N, CA, C and O of each residue as an XYZ file, in Angstrom:
344
protein
N     202.054    120.694    161.328
C     202.460    120.273    160.402
C     203.844    120.422    159.939
O     204.429    119.893    158.995
N     204.241    121.288    160.847
C     205.574    121.940    160.831
C     206.771    122.063    161.409
O     207.808    122.579    160.991
N     206.364    121.218    163.014
C     207.263    121.714    164.311
C     207.964    119.985    164.800
O     207.313    119.097    165.350
N     209.301    119.924    164.429
C     209.278    119.084    165.790
C     209.170    118.909    167.284
O     209.226    119.761    168.171
N     208.951    117.231    167.373
C     208.696    117.145    168.510
C     209.366    116.184    169.544
O     209.837    115.170    169.028
N     209.498    116.288    170.817
C     210.046    115.001    171.546
C     210.244    115.573    173.021
O     210.480    116.606    173.647
N     209.899    113.725    173.205
C     209.686    113.822    174.803
C     210.977    112.900    175.617
O     211.703    112.274    174.844
N     211.235    112.806    176.831
C     212.381    112.638    177.659
C     211.638    112.117    178.605
O     211.165    112.769    179.535
N     211.481    110.841    178.419
C     210.952    109.976    179.755
C     211.931    109.538    180.653
O     212.926    108.828    180.502
N     211.152    110.448    182.195
C     212.014    109.945    183.765
C     212.213    109.019    184.060
O     213.152    108.227    184.141
N     209.947    109.207    184.497
C     210.038    107.708    185.038
C     208.484    107.114    184.300
O     207.913    107.729    183.399
N     208.112    106.161    184.739
C     206.420    105.636    183.651
C     207.287    105.086    182.240
O     208.392    104.723    181.836
N     205.640    105.370    181.787
C     205.871    104.688    180.493
C     205.242    105.602    179.908
O     204.451    106.109    180.702
N     205.174    106.311    178.391
C     205.068    106.382    176.621
C     204.445    105.827    176.372
O     204.711    104.734    176.872
N     203.461    105.776    175.732
C     203.053    105.407    174.933
C     202.717    106.340    173.372
O     202.140    107.411    173.184
N     203.337    105.419    172.490
C     203.370    106.564    170.974
C     202.989    105.591    170.185
O     203.240    104.410    170.427
N     202.123    106.139    168.816
C     201.469    106.124    167.816
C     201.895    106.883    166.762
O     201.789    108.098    166.595
N     202.477    105.892    165.941
C     202.781    106.952    164.044
C     201.735    106.035    163.558
O     201.657    104.850    163.884
N     200.737    106.808    162.559
C     200.306    105.678    161.663
C     199.932    104.661    161.936
O     198.721    104.776    162.126
N     200.294    103.484    162.113
C     200.169    102.067    162.135
C     201.137    101.385    162.802
O     201.323    100.174    162.921
N     201.633    102.177    163.153
C     203.282    101.857    164.464
C     202.872    102.310    165.879
O     202.392    103.435    166.020
N     203.050    101.430    167.010
C     202.686    102.092    168.367
C     203.923    101.370    168.838
O     204.399    100.281    168.514
N     204.401    102.522    169.910
C     206.299    101.977    170.531
C     205.411    102.483    171.588
O     204.424    103.218    171.540
N     206.439    101.495    173.217
C     205.826    101.917    174.162
C     207.884    102.176    175.335
O     208.937    101.557    175.490
N     207.373    103.187    175.682
C     209.173    103.480    176.098
C     209.431    104.255    177.271
O     209.015    105.388    177.512
N     210.310    103.379    178.118
C     210.394    103.315    179.393
C     211.495    105.091    179.803
O     211.674    106.154    179.208
N     211.884    104.572    180.928
C     212.755    105.848    181.719
C     213.728    105.778    180.928
O     213.934    104.812    180.193
N     214.650    107.111    181.014
C     215.642    107.059    179.972
C     215.432    107.299    178.297
O     216.273    107.427    177.407
N     214.338    107.302    178.269
C     214.156    107.147    176.621
C     214.415    108.361    176.257
O     214.632    109.103    177.215
N     214.524    109.250    174.385
C     214.149    110.376    174.569
C     213.407    109.739    172.815
O     214.133    109.226    171.963
N     211.822    109.949    172.622
C     211.125    110.298    171.505
C     211.150    111.389    170.627
O     210.585    112.438    170.937
N     212.025    111.191    169.061
C     212.557    112.802    168.433
C     211.389    112.135    167.660
O     211.445    110.971    167.264
N     209.782    113.382    167.377
C     208.994    113.079    165.702
C     208.717    114.378    165.231
O     208.146    115.410    165.584
N     209.563    113.754    163.983
C     209.716    114.897    163.014
C     208.191    115.941    162.703
O     207.050    115.489    162.800
N     208.536    117.429    162.311
C     207.929    117.634    161.530
C     207.320    116.621    160.602
O     208.062    115.946    159.887
N     205.615    116.428    160.558
C     205.119    116.162    159.657
C     205.001    114.483    159.506
O     205.102    113.661    158.595
N     204.741    114.478    160.872
C     204.330    112.897    161.344
C     203.453    113.052    162.111
O     203.592    113.721    163.135
N     202.112    112.328    161.697
C     201.472    112.053    162.202
C     201.477    111.478    163.981
O     201.598    110.254    164.020
N     201.384    112.046    165.203
C     200.588    110.759    165.974
C     200.025    111.166    167.156
O     199.094    111.971    167.182
N     200.511    110.679    168.138
C     199.242    110.955    169.517
C     200.078    109.954    170.638
O     200.693    108.989    170.182
N     200.083    110.201    172.058
C     200.724    109.225    173.010
C     199.859    108.886    174.455
O     198.992    109.753    174.563
N     199.845    108.658    174.726
C     198.972    108.135    176.039
C     200.268    108.136    177.488
O     201.451    108.102    177.151
N     199.948    108.173    178.891
C     201.268    108.219    179.688
C     200.495    107.380    180.730
O     199.303    107.588    180.958
N     201.500    106.048    181.600
C     200.963    105.837    182.192
C     200.786    106.783    183.753
O     201.560    107.727    183.912
N     199.890    106.512    184.701
C     199.129    107.513    185.904
C     200.927    108.059    186.691
O     201.131    109.121    187.280
N     201.638    107.294    186.511
C     203.013    107.711    186.912
C     203.750    107.965    186.517
O     204.855    107.805    187.037
N     203.511    108.672    185.020
C     204.871    108.944    184.848
C     204.806    110.391    184.975
O     203.857    111.038    185.419
N     206.281    110.970    184.395
C     206.983    112.533    183.981
C     207.781    112.363    183.291
O     208.856    111.767    183.367
N     207.222    112.966    182.453
C     208.585    113.603    181.398
C     208.785    114.334    180.828
O     207.798    115.003    181.134
N     209.320    114.968    180.076
C     209.620    116.182    179.467
C     209.368    116.438    178.093
O     209.513    115.368    177.501
N     209.075    117.299    177.342
C     208.267    117.696    176.086
C     209.335    118.512    175.796
O     209.703    119.313    176.655
N     209.907    118.448    174.715
C     210.333    119.632    174.208
C     209.753    119.901    172.638
O     209.685    119.146    171.668
N     209.318    121.492    172.849
C     208.834    121.891    171.680
C     208.067    123.187    171.451
O     207.215    123.705    172.174
N     208.753    123.751    169.823
C     209.280    124.441    169.688
C     208.003    125.645    169.864
O     206.863    125.243    170.096
N     208.277    127.105    169.740
C     207.607    128.274    170.485
C     205.909    128.509    170.372
O     205.096    128.935    171.193
N     205.764    128.007    168.900
C     204.579    127.503    168.351
C     203.387    126.546    168.899
O     202.214    126.815    169.157
N     204.100    125.356    168.982
C     203.372    124.464    169.961
C     203.425    124.342    171.278
O     203.101    123.284    171.817
N     203.789    125.278    171.888
C     203.937    126.001    173.215
C     202.413    126.811    173.100
O     201.423    126.401    173.706
N     202.405    127.648    172.494
C     201.286    128.983    172.215
C     200.273    127.732    171.844
O     199.253    127.667    172.530
N     200.446    126.822    170.911
C     199.015    125.577    170.804
C     198.637    125.272    171.895
O     197.427    125.406    172.079
N     199.642    124.645    173.283
C     199.280    123.618    174.389
C     197.930    125.028    174.947
O     196.709    125.044    174.791
N     198.969    126.144    175.672
C     198.573    127.135    176.213
C     197.066    127.728    175.691
O     196.397    128.243    176.587
N     196.265    127.698    173.874
C     195.336    127.878    173.432
C     194.438    126.800    173.764
O     193.257    127.032    174.024
N     194.774    125.991    173.770
C     193.523    124.368    174.100
C     193.367    124.866    175.683
O     192.269    124.973    176.229
N     194.571    125.137    176.299
C     194.269    125.409    177.497
C     193.148    126.363    177.969
O     192.097    126.120    178.562
N     193.641    127.424    177.567
C     192.704    128.662    177.902
C     191.135    128.402    177.849
O     190.314    128.526    178.758
N     190.936    127.977    176.425
C     189.596    127.360    175.903
C     189.320    126.128    175.683
O     189.453    125.820    174.498
N     189.048    125.458    176.238
C     188.679    123.745    176.500
C     186.996    123.558    175.711
O     186.522    122.422    175.664
N     186.391    124.459    175.272
C     185.667    124.577    174.517
C     185.865    123.249    173.311
O     186.900    123.420    172.667
N     185.225    122.215    172.971
C     185.557    121.002    172.120
C     185.059    121.490    170.641
O     185.505    121.111    169.558
N     184.296    122.178    170.821
C     183.822    122.768    169.106
C     184.777    124.151    168.867
O     184.549    125.013    168.018
N     185.966    124.143    169.884
C     186.833    125.323    169.311
C     187.971    124.998    168.489
O     188.579    125.608    167.608
N     188.117    123.589    169.156
C     189.508    122.863    168.806
C     189.956    122.699    167.637
O     191.175    122.866    167.653
N     189.540    122.432    166.542
C     189.122    122.407    164.853
C     189.970    123.795    164.909
O     191.193    123.758    165.041
N     189.220    125.080    164.796
C     189.853    126.709    164.715
C     191.144    126.482    165.436
O     191.930    125.842    164.738
N     191.561    126.773    166.494
C     192.383    126.771    167.905
C     194.082    125.625    167.303
O     195.168    126.191    167.422
N     194.071    124.582    166.900
C     194.742    123.534    165.953
C     194.519    124.066    164.295
O     195.383    123.487    163.636
N     194.092    124.514    163.840
C     194.314    124.826    162.536
C     195.307    126.868    162.686
O     196.229    127.296    161.993
N     194.670    127.462    163.670
C     195.875    128.754    164.194
C     197.141    128.248    164.334
O     198.095    129.025    164.340
N     197.319    126.899    164.464
C     198.842    127.333    164.459
C     199.307    126.117    163.749
O     200.278    125.608    164.309
N     198.934    125.546    162.765
C     199.585    125.206    162.097
C     199.664    123.493    162.149
O     200.725    122.883    162.021
N     198.097    122.723    162.399
C     198.635    121.437    163.212
C     197.382    121.374    163.408
O     196.571    122.291    163.288
N     197.085    119.682    163.886
C     195.360    118.884    163.321
C     195.315    118.140    164.553
O     196.298    117.970    165.273
N     193.785    117.556    164.858
C     193.663    116.887    166.039
C     193.790    115.678    165.145
O     192.967    115.729    164.231
N     194.399    114.828    165.122
C     193.535    112.783    164.560
C     193.295    112.347    166.004
O     193.506    112.370    167.216
N     192.751    111.976    165.016
C     191.447    110.812    165.924
C     191.864    109.284    165.830
O     191.157    108.419    166.346
């Protein structure tokens, strides 16, 4: 909720979903998502990209990788002031 996030596409494509808007971007494109904007993204199999994260979002990803139990995800997201949008 309180963290900005950005992606820079090196190869392949990323598709971003923001509410009712969908955008597909390719190499050389940078996408910035400001704090508070619900979003999701998918990547093509050949995609390579850089994610620019705040320390809190980096810790969230580490926690999700450390505990892959689906029943724990909601609590993990909440701990890092975030939530999973489905």
